[in-house]
Structures are given as structure tokens and as C-alpha cells.
C-alpha beads as a LAMMPS data file, in Angstrom:
LAMMPS data file: protein, C-alpha beads

189 atoms
188 bonds

1 atom types
1 bond types

-500.0 500.0 xlo xhi
-500.0 500.0 ylo yhi
-500.0 500.0 zlo zhi

Masses

1 110.0

Atoms # bond

1 1 1 -12.576 -12.746 -0.395
2 1 1 -12.690 -13.688 -3.977
3 1 1 -9.194 -15.451 -5.698
4 1 1 -7.399 -12.620 -7.487
5 1 1 -3.809 -14.474 -7.511
6 1 1 -4.056 -15.672 -10.953
7 1 1 -3.856 -11.704 -11.926
8 1 1 -0.557 -11.606 -9.775
9 1 1 1.032 -14.438 -11.788
10 1 1 0.014 -12.914 -15.058
11 1 1 0.687 -9.273 -14.839
12 1 1 3.784 -10.152 -12.559
13 1 1 5.258 -11.811 -16.211
14 1 1 3.836 -9.075 -18.197
15 1 1 5.605 -6.599 -16.364
16 1 1 8.239 -7.633 -13.544
17 1 1 9.335 -4.672 -12.158
18 1 1 5.948 -3.130 -12.097
19 1 1 4.771 -5.934 -9.493
20 1 1 6.589 -6.557 -6.425
21 1 1 5.847 -10.341 -6.670
22 1 1 3.835 -13.440 -8.844
23 1 1 2.081 -14.396 -5.594
24 1 1 -0.120 -12.881 -3.782
25 1 1 0.793 -12.330 0.113
26 1 1 0.312 -14.879 2.939
27 1 1 -2.012 -14.545 5.247
28 1 1 0.563 -15.255 7.477
29 1 1 2.412 -11.784 6.499
30 1 1 -1.170 -9.724 6.128
31 1 1 -2.495 -10.319 10.086
32 1 1 1.832 -9.537 10.739
33 1 1 1.680 -6.172 8.160
34 1 1 -1.760 -4.719 10.099
35 1 1 -1.467 -5.389 13.653
36 1 1 0.175 -2.030 14.587
37 1 1 -2.069 -0.190 13.023
38 1 1 -5.259 1.503 15.428
39 1 1 -8.551 0.619 12.599
40 1 1 -10.393 2.945 15.395
41 1 1 -8.578 5.991 14.168
42 1 1 -8.403 5.065 10.570
43 1 1 -10.533 6.804 8.500
44 1 1 -8.641 7.460 5.668
45 1 1 -6.054 4.545 3.881
46 1 1 -4.748 4.348 1.264
47 1 1 -2.669 1.047 -0.383
48 1 1 -0.252 1.710 -2.838
49 1 1 0.316 -1.285 -5.383
50 1 1 -2.934 -3.183 -4.608
51 1 1 -1.850 -5.873 -6.716
52 1 1 -4.581 -8.827 -6.532
53 1 1 -6.844 -7.309 -3.242
54 1 1 -5.290 -9.535 -0.501
55 1 1 -3.895 -6.422 1.989
56 1 1 -7.644 -4.608 0.323
57 1 1 -9.666 -6.818 1.265
58 1 1 -8.058 -7.667 4.709
59 1 1 -7.598 -3.725 5.413
60 1 1 -11.762 -3.477 4.516
61 1 1 -12.244 -6.340 7.229
62 1 1 -10.325 -3.782 9.649
63 1 1 -12.091 -0.545 8.991
64 1 1 -14.461 1.262 10.312
65 1 1 -18.269 1.218 8.526
66 1 1 -17.531 5.357 7.723
67 1 1 -14.138 4.960 6.672
68 1 1 -12.588 5.049 3.136
69 1 1 -9.919 3.054 1.015
70 1 1 -8.244 4.735 -2.007
71 1 1 -6.614 2.022 -3.414
72 1 1 -4.013 3.040 -6.433
73 1 1 -2.740 1.239 -9.193
74 1 1 -1.151 1.471 -12.508
75 1 1 -1.876 -1.941 -13.837
76 1 1 -4.785 -1.854 -15.501
77 1 1 -5.566 -6.100 -15.290
78 1 1 -5.329 -5.003 -11.315
79 1 1 -7.771 -2.428 -11.316
80 1 1 -10.215 -4.294 -13.243
81 1 1 -10.231 -7.008 -11.251
82 1 1 -10.705 -5.146 -7.754
83 1 1 -13.654 -3.300 -8.596
84 1 1 -15.521 -6.482 -9.667
85 1 1 -14.184 -8.816 -6.843
86 1 1 -15.503 -5.877 -3.948
87 1 1 -18.492 -4.134 -3.574
88 1 1 -17.531 -2.460 -0.726
89 1 1 -18.613 0.991 -0.572
90 1 1 -15.385 2.057 1.108
91 1 1 -13.547 1.487 -1.288
92 1 1 -11.947 3.971 -4.772
93 1 1 -10.104 2.319 -6.904
94 1 1 -7.899 4.192 -9.372
95 1 1 -5.545 3.655 -11.896
96 1 1 -2.791 6.041 -11.516
97 1 1 0.442 6.887 -9.661
98 1 1 1.303 6.901 -5.943
99 1 1 3.574 9.903 -6.894
100 1 1 -0.194 11.410 -6.985
101 1 1 -1.901 10.442 -4.041
102 1 1 -2.347 13.687 -2.766
103 1 1 -3.790 14.777 -5.863
104 1 1 -6.418 11.596 -6.352
105 1 1 -7.050 12.504 -2.460
106 1 1 -7.843 15.904 -3.389
107 1 1 -9.820 15.019 -6.419
108 1 1 -12.297 12.660 -4.153
109 1 1 -12.693 15.188 -1.531
110 1 1 -11.097 12.614 1.098
111 1 1 -8.328 14.278 3.765
112 1 1 -4.742 13.395 4.564
113 1 1 -4.080 9.781 4.860
114 1 1 -4.406 7.726 8.793
115 1 1 -2.620 5.166 6.350
116 1 1 -0.735 4.773 3.325
117 1 1 0.049 0.843 2.804
118 1 1 2.349 0.395 0.258
119 1 1 3.275 -2.934 -1.724
120 1 1 5.172 -1.049 -4.872
121 1 1 8.075 -2.847 -5.149
122 1 1 10.769 0.580 -4.263
123 1 1 13.813 -1.365 -5.636
124 1 1 13.365 -1.592 -9.467
125 1 1 11.650 2.148 -9.744
126 1 1 14.075 4.523 -11.092
127 1 1 16.018 6.914 -7.674
128 1 1 14.358 9.875 -8.590
129 1 1 10.231 8.561 -8.688
130 1 1 10.959 6.904 -5.346
131 1 1 12.735 9.664 -3.814
132 1 1 9.032 11.776 -5.190
133 1 1 7.179 9.105 -4.003
134 1 1 8.524 8.642 -0.751
135 1 1 7.950 13.078 -0.792
136 1 1 4.536 13.226 -1.980
137 1 1 3.558 10.086 1.352
138 1 1 5.162 12.295 3.395
139 1 1 2.318 15.245 2.240
140 1 1 -0.253 13.141 1.907
141 1 1 0.168 11.270 5.970
142 1 1 -2.037 13.316 8.535
143 1 1 0.173 13.729 11.430
144 1 1 -0.434 11.139 13.242
145 1 1 -0.675 9.273 10.198
146 1 1 1.170 5.673 9.708
147 1 1 3.095 4.610 6.732
148 1 1 3.531 0.881 5.941
149 1 1 5.692 -1.299 3.331
150 1 1 6.271 -4.660 2.505
151 1 1 9.509 -5.214 0.384
152 1 1 11.930 -7.793 -0.902
153 1 1 15.058 -5.897 -0.624
154 1 1 16.021 -2.643 1.746
155 1 1 15.859 -0.278 -0.898
156 1 1 13.083 1.199 0.262
157 1 1 14.736 1.864 4.511
158 1 1 17.029 5.656 3.627
159 1 1 13.776 6.994 1.763
160 1 1 11.575 5.936 4.706
161 1 1 14.479 7.714 7.374
162 1 1 14.648 10.788 5.061
163 1 1 11.412 11.696 5.394
164 1 1 9.321 9.813 7.703
165 1 1 10.629 8.835 11.199
166 1 1 11.037 5.023 11.405
167 1 1 9.153 3.142 14.517
168 1 1 9.907 -0.031 13.720
169 1 1 10.778 -3.334 11.407
170 1 1 10.608 -6.509 11.120
171 1 1 10.894 -9.339 8.557
172 1 1 8.551 -11.922 7.408
173 1 1 9.519 -15.716 6.447
174 1 1 6.316 -17.274 5.987
175 1 1 5.682 -15.541 2.734
176 1 1 7.164 -15.881 -0.873
177 1 1 8.991 -14.125 -1.207
178 1 1 9.622 -13.162 2.579
179 1 1 9.747 -9.789 2.812
180 1 1 11.090 -6.615 4.985
181 1 1 8.371 -4.949 7.039
182 1 1 8.162 -1.079 7.859
183 1 1 5.847 0.970 9.342
184 1 1 6.892 4.978 10.070
185 1 1 5.244 7.952 11.085
186 1 1 6.055 11.933 10.497
187 1 1 8.150 13.452 12.164
188 1 1 6.649 16.267 14.654
189 1 1 5.696 19.286 12.800

Bonds

1 1 1 2
2 1 2 3
3 1 3 4
4 1 4 5
5 1 5 6
6 1 6 7
7 1 7 8
8 1 8 9
9 1 9 10
10 1 10 11
11 1 11 12
12 1 12 13
13 1 13 14
14 1 14 15
15 1 15 16
16 1 16 17
17 1 17 18
18 1 18 19
19 1 19 20
20 1 20 21
21 1 21 22
22 1 22 23
23 1 23 24
24 1 24 25
25 1 25 26
26 1 26 27
27 1 27 28
28 1 28 29
29 1 29 30
30 1 30 31
31 1 31 32
32 1 32 33
33 1 33 34
34 1 34 35
35 1 35 36
36 1 36 37
37 1 37 38
38 1 38 39
39 1 39 40
40 1 40 41
41 1 41 42
42 1 42 43
43 1 43 44
44 1 44 45
45 1 45 46
46 1 46 47
47 1 47 48
48 1 48 49
49 1 49 50
50 1 50 51
51 1 51 52
52 1 52 53
53 1 53 54
54 1 54 55
55 1 55 56
56 1 56 57
57 1 57 58
58 1 58 59
59 1 59 60
60 1 60 61
61 1 61 62
62 1 62 63
63 1 63 64
64 1 64 65
65 1 65 66
66 1 66 67
67 1 67 68
68 1 68 69
69 1 69 70
70 1 70 71
71 1 71 72
72 1 72 73
73 1 73 74
74 1 74 75
75 1 75 76
76 1 76 77
77 1 77 78
78 1 78 79
79 1 79 80
80 1 80 81
81 1 81 82
82 1 82 83
83 1 83 84
84 1 84 85
85 1 85 86
86 1 86 87
87 1 87 88
88 1 88 89
89 1 89 90
90 1 90 91
91 1 91 92
92 1 92 93
93 1 93 94
94 1 94 95
95 1 95 96
96 1 96 97
97 1 97 98
98 1 98 99
99 1 99 100
100 1 100 101
101 1 101 102
102 1 102 103
103 1 103 104
104 1 104 105
105 1 105 106
106 1 106 107
107 1 107 108
108 1 108 109
109 1 109 110
110 1 110 111
111 1 111 112
112 1 112 113
113 1 113 114
114 1 114 115
115 1 115 116
116 1 116 117
117 1 117 118
118 1 118 119
119 1 119 120
120 1 120 121
121 1 121 122
122 1 122 123
123 1 123 124
124 1 124 125
125 1 125 126
126 1 126 127
127 1 127 128
128 1 128 129
129 1 129 130
130 1 130 131
131 1 131 132
132 1 132 133
133 1 133 134
134 1 134 135
135 1 135 136
136 1 136 137
137 1 137 138
138 1 138 139
139 1 139 140
140 1 140 141
141 1 141 142
142 1 142 143
143 1 143 144
144 1 144 145
145 1 145 146
146 1 146 147
147 1 147 148
148 1 148 149
149 1 149 150
150 1 150 151
151 1 151 152
152 1 152 153
153 1 153 154
154 1 154 155
155 1 155 156
156 1 156 157
157 1 157 158
158 1 158 159
159 1 159 160
160 1 160 161
161 1 161 162
162 1 162 163
163 1 163 164
164 1 164 165
165 1 165 166
166 1 166 167
167 1 167 168
168 1 168 169
169 1 169 170
170 1 170 171
171 1 171 172
172 1 172 173
173 1 173 174
174 1 174 175
175 1 175 176
176 1 176 177
177 1 177 178
178 1 178 179
179 1 179 180
180 1 180 181
181 1 181 182
182 1 182 183
183 1 183 184
184 1 184 185
185 1 185 186
186 1 186 187
187 1 187 188
188 1 188 189
């Protein structure tokens, strides 16, 4: 994995409300967050706020050869760094908003996502924006798909409970900062 941590620190200083942390996720948190995912069933994955790419690299290591990973970030520097650091043809890096995930998938002829991983700092989003992103997430997620999120605060929990079925939650101390971890799925249709 190429070091992309400097980009995280720089972007955090430039846009603290848009970047979850100045530090990339710890290896332990990445393992903890991705462990519940059945990677044999993931053909389309989406990552909101890939930032420095710590989760991006780890997801690509676990994904099948024919799978696709759509990484969506609003930060131009993060997008440039990911595009230059990862030469994996399964990865599609998009500069844009998670609120437009369905459009991003459709424009690339990708089906509903089997996995959506979010590192977006929901606690700093405007309430209407956070609600819209979660509603869009639920509609972009396949019926048996999983939504996973890591957060410093618990603001996301009621959003998850309004739009999805919370499967489990946990906490990871071995990260700077420590994070709440959530895994959810779509309600039965």
C-alpha cells in the first residue's frame, strides 16, 4: 500500500468539517470493520469518503476479480491521490457526493450495491443532507446488501434505524480517534 496519510492530514486541515479525521484508519479498525462482510457475495461495492484509501486498498484485497468498487469523494486531492496510487481496474474513483450514489452507479452501468461503506462524518453534515444521503443509500443498496459505517459520534444511529435494519454495532478503541462501528441491511421488501 502506498502511503496516502499526508493527504489525509492536509485535507483535514483545509476542510475539517468535510474530513472525518486527520489520521488514516488503523489496520485493526479496518480489519474489524470489514470482518462481517461476506466478500464472496460482493460484486458491487461503494465507498463514501475513501479519503486516503486505507479502506479502499483493504476492500480491493478482499474483493473477487470481477467485482467493482465505486469510491466517491468530494475532495479533489483525495480523488487525484487515489487515482494515482491504485492501478486496479476494479476501482472507479468519482469526485462527487454520496447523495448522488444511485446516479453514479447508473452512469457506470452498475447494479445496486452489495456493500456500501461510509466514512463520511455524519455528525458534521447538515441534518437534511445526512437524511438525504441515508435515504439514497437505502435505495442504492441491494435487498441482501450491507451498509457499514465507522463514526466518531453516534449521530448516524437514528438515521440508520429510520432507513435500514441495524444488524449490530461495536466500538473500536485502537484507532485515532476511536470509532463507533455499525452494520445494517435493507428491511425486507
